[in-house]
N, C-alpha and C positions, 0 to 999 in steps of 0.2 A: 818843864811845862806843862804847866795844865792842858788839860783836852777841854773842851769844852763843844756845846753842841757848835755855835757861832765859827770853831776856829780852826773848823775837823771838817781835812781838805776836797771830802765830800757834798760838805751844807751848801757852795755856793750853785751847786750844781741843782740834787736838791731844789733852790730855790728859786732859782733860774725853771727846773719845768716845771711848776706852784702858777709861775707867772704865766709863759702859754699855756697852761690847758684853763686859765681861766678868761673867757672868749669877752669881757670885759676890753679888752686890750681891743681886740678887731675888731666888737660887733658897734663898738659908741666912735671909734676914728673912723673905721670902715665901710662901717656898714656886711662887716662877712659873718657869718657862727661860725666856722672853725678853718684851719689852717689843712692846707695839704703836706702829707707827711713830709716832701721835701721840704718847703717851709718852714717845718717846725726843726728841722733837721740840719738844716744851712743855719737859722735865726740858733740853735742853740750854740753849735759853731763858732757860729759868728761871737757873739756875746765868752764862750768861753778866751776867744781870742784866737780862735783856730784857723777860722778860715778868712779869706779878704773881697773875695771877686764871687761872683756867682754868674754863670750862665743860662741864657733860660730864651724858649723863643719868646715871642712876643705874645705879652698876652697869660704869658704861666708865671707873674707871679713876684719878677724881679726887683719890683718898687715896694711890695715889701716887707721883702726883705732885708730890704736899709730901711723901710720906714715906722721899723716894729721898734726893736731896737733902743732909740734914743728914749723911746716913751718907756719902756720898761726899768732904764737903767737912768736913766735921768741924762743923759750926757750926749754930748756933740754928733753929728757924722755930719762926713764930708762925702757925697756922691759926687765921682765926674764922670761924666755920662755923655756919649760923644752926638748928640742929639741932630747940629746938623747939620754930619757926618754923614748919616742913618737918614736925615730926611735926601740928601743930596743925592745919596745912593740910591733910596726908594722911587723920590718923584720921575724919572728916568722911563720908569717901567711903568707907571702905568698907564 
């Protein structure tokens, strides 16, 4: 088998790293100038097929972790969120 740049095992990871470093994705669509380090790490691993679940505090940037990869890959992403359950749990404590 001939080894070229495109079929080298590290090529896909390299391309993903470059895309995450280009702020055009998150600046244009989300208005952020940068990602948090934990968001970059999760997104890189998600795009490599390694992570499927993220648990973070409210307002920490979970949504971006699932919204940015489809923009980069042009693939569909399905997110299941227990929003109703979360609202029902939090309303009584207000």
